[in-house]
N, C-alpha and C positions, 0 to 999 in steps of 0.2 A: 887800871879802870875796878870801877863798884861794880859794877851792874856783874850777880854772877849767872848769868844767862849769856855772857857774851868775855869773848877776852883773847889777847890778843896775839896772834900768831906771830912766827920767828921775825917774817916780813916787818913787822909792823901794822900789819892789817888788823880791823879788827876781824876775827871770826866766831860763827854764835857755835856753844857746848847745847845739844839739845839734852840739859838732865830733864828729867819729870817725876813728877812726886802721883803717889796715891794710895787709897785707903782697902786694909786689907778687906774690907767689912761689906762694902760697898762693891767694889771693882772695878773700879771709875779711878782713870787713870787722866790728870794732867800739866796745866804748867804749877812751876814752882812759888809763879803768882797771881796763881790763879784766885781774882777774888770773893770766886763763892767757899773754896774750899779756906782761905784764909781768915775766912767770916764765920765757916763753921764751927773750924777750930777756935776762936781768942771766943765764940757764945759757949766754948763748952757740945757742942754738939756731937765734934768730929774728935775722939783722943788723937791725941799725938802718936798713943804707942801703935796706933793700928795705922801707923802710915808709913806706906813703902817709897821707893826710889826706884830710877830704870835709869837706866844710859842711851837708852831712843824706843820709839816706838814700837819696834816691832818687838821687842823684850818684855814691852807691857803687853801687846796683843798675845805674845803669844806663853804670858804671865795666865792669859784668861782676862782679861779687864779693858775696861771698855773706853772712848775718850770720853772728858764733861762735854756736855752741852754747849758750855758756857767760854769756856777758853780754851777750850778746839774745837769750831761750832765744827768746821769743813771739813776734818778726822769724822764727826759727831754723826754727821750728814750722811755722809758717806758709810758708815756703819751700819747705817739705821738702815738707812736704803740696800744695802749686802742683807740680812736681819728680813726685813720683808718678805724679796725675792725669794730666801730662802725658806721661809712657809710657803710663799708663792707656791713653791716648787715640791714641796712633799705635800702640802693639800690636794693636788694636781697628779699626785702617784696611785 
């Protein structure tokens, strides 16, 4: 199976492997097939030497990266809400 985001399990079923990429300078992570990241790389706006890779979202978040707003919309919205809530809580102290 040629899709890098999936592989065959030992039982012959398709299973997803969560491999993510990020950009070291912008601290954004997302799917390896993210159209925004690929476009930026293609146009020379994101140098590939700043690319980093994560096994999963927890690892990316622990490293201080935020989700991409294009390819990881639900995770990005949740991140924005947590950030807003933290700002509101800090301003009310």
